[in-house]
C-alpha positions as CSV (number, residue, x, y, z in Angstrom):
1,M,43.1,-14.7,5.3
2,S,40.2,-12.4,5.1
3,K,40.4,-8.8,6.4
4,S,36.6,-8.8,6.9
5,K,35.0,-8.5,10.3
6,L,31.7,-9.6,11.7
7,V,30.1,-7.4,14.3
8,I,27.3,-9.1,16.3
9,M,24.8,-6.7,17.9
10,R,23.3,-8.0,21.1
11,G,20.4,-6.5,23.1
12,A,16.7,-6.7,23.9
13,S,14.1,-5.4,21.4
14,G,13.9,-1.6,21.5
15,V,17.4,-1.1,23.1
16,G,18.7,0.7,20.1
17,K,20.8,-1.8,18.2
18,T,19.7,-0.7,14.7
19,T,20.1,3.0,15.7
20,F,23.6,2.2,16.9
21,V,24.4,0.4,13.7
22,D,23.0,3.2,11.5
23,K,24.8,5.9,13.6
24,Y,28.2,4.4,14.4
25,L,28.9,1.4,12.1
26,L,27.7,2.2,8.6
27,D,30.4,4.9,8.0
28,N,33.6,2.9,8.4
29,E,37.0,2.1,6.8
30,Y,35.8,-1.1,5.2
31,H,35.3,-1.4,1.4
32,K,31.7,-2.6,1.9
33,T,29.2,-3.1,4.7
34,T,26.4,-5.6,4.7
35,V,23.8,-5.8,7.5
36,F,21.9,-9.0,8.3
37,R,18.6,-8.6,10.1
38,T,16.0,-11.2,10.9
39,N,13.5,-8.4,10.6
40,D,14.1,-8.2,6.9
41,Y,12.2,-11.4,6.5
42,F,9.0,-9.6,7.7
43,M,9.3,-6.7,5.3
44,Q,6.4,-6.6,2.8
45,N,6.5,-3.8,0.2
46,G,8.4,-1.6,2.6
47,V,6.2,-2.3,5.6
48,F,7.2,-4.4,8.6
49,V,4.6,-7.2,9.2
50,F,5.8,-9.3,12.2
51,N,4.4,-12.8,12.6
52,K,5.7,-14.5,15.7
53,E,4.8,-18.0,14.3
54,K,7.4,-17.4,11.5
55,L,10.2,-16.2,13.7
56,S,12.2,-19.5,13.6
57,Q,11.9,-19.5,9.8
58,A,13.1,-15.8,9.7
59,H,16.2,-16.7,11.7
60,T,16.9,-19.6,9.4
61,D,16.5,-17.3,6.4
62,C,18.9,-14.7,8.0
63,F,21.6,-17.3,8.6
64,A,21.2,-18.7,5.1
65,R,21.6,-15.2,3.6
66,F,24.7,-14.8,5.8
67,I,26.2,-18.1,4.6
68,R,25.6,-17.3,0.9
69,H,27.1,-13.8,1.3
70,V,30.2,-14.9,3.2
71,E,30.9,-17.6,0.6
72,S,30.8,-14.9,-2.2
73,I,32.7,-12.0,-0.6
74,G,36.2,-10.9,-1.0
75,S,38.1,-9.2,1.8
76,N,37.8,-5.9,3.6
77,E,34.0,-6.1,4.3
78,L,32.2,-5.3,7.5
79,L,29.4,-7.8,8.2
80,I,26.8,-6.8,10.8
81,L,24.4,-9.2,12.5
82,D,21.6,-6.9,13.9
83,N,19.4,-9.3,15.8
84,T,18.6,-9.6,19.6
85,N,21.2,-12.4,19.9
86,M,20.2,-13.0,23.6
87,N,21.5,-16.6,23.8
88,L,24.8,-18.2,22.8
89,W,23.1,-20.7,20.6
90,E,21.7,-17.9,18.4
91,I,25.2,-16.4,17.6
92,S,27.4,-19.5,17.7
93,P,26.6,-20.6,14.1
94,Y,27.6,-17.2,12.9
95,I,30.8,-17.2,14.9
96,M,31.8,-20.7,13.8
97,F,31.1,-19.9,10.2
98,A,33.1,-16.7,10.3
99,E,36.0,-18.4,12.0
100,V,36.1,-21.1,9.3
101,H,36.4,-18.3,6.7
102,G,39.1,-16.3,8.6
103,I,36.7,-13.5,9.6
104,Q,37.3,-11.8,13.0
105,F,34.3,-11.1,15.1
106,Q,33.2,-8.6,17.8
107,I,30.1,-8.6,20.0
108,I,28.6,-5.2,20.9
109,D,26.3,-5.8,23.9
110,L,23.6,-3.2,24.5
111,M,21.6,-5.6,26.6
112,W,20.0,-3.2,29.2
113,K,21.2,0.2,28.0
114,S,17.7,1.5,28.5
115,G,15.3,0.9,31.4
116,I,12.8,-1.9,31.0
117,N,9.8,0.5,30.6
118,A,11.6,2.3,27.8
119,L,12.3,-1.0,26.1
120,A,8.7,-2.1,26.4
121,K,7.5,1.2,24.8
122,R,10.0,1.0,21.8
123,N,9.7,-2.7,20.9
124,F,7.3,-3.5,18.1
125,H,7.6,-7.3,18.2
126,G,5.3,-7.9,21.1
127,A,8.3,-9.0,23.3
128,K,7.4,-9.3,26.9
129,F,9.5,-7.6,29.5
130,G,9.5,-8.1,33.3
């Protein structure tokens, strides 16, 4: 049985998920921490270049990276899924895969921590609010 844990961040673009991860989750008692972000797909030479038409492909890539990683890890690792995860269908494959591998999971929900105007100002994906 694995002592690893999957933390699933949940919240609208701009709510502060990545800031929360960086501030509160990276320094922990686990031997290793790995963060999975769909946004990584859009990084080109250190610059974020978002393309809405490739979002589905980016999510597929993120899940594939997660699968490959889980199949190769030992125990005592913190896995963090840092995507919006607004719908159950977005997180259920991660949860099912983690459970099959004996990995506990926790969902941290920051859905509307900030007001809608603040979210709209901070998001850089072109997500529509309101």
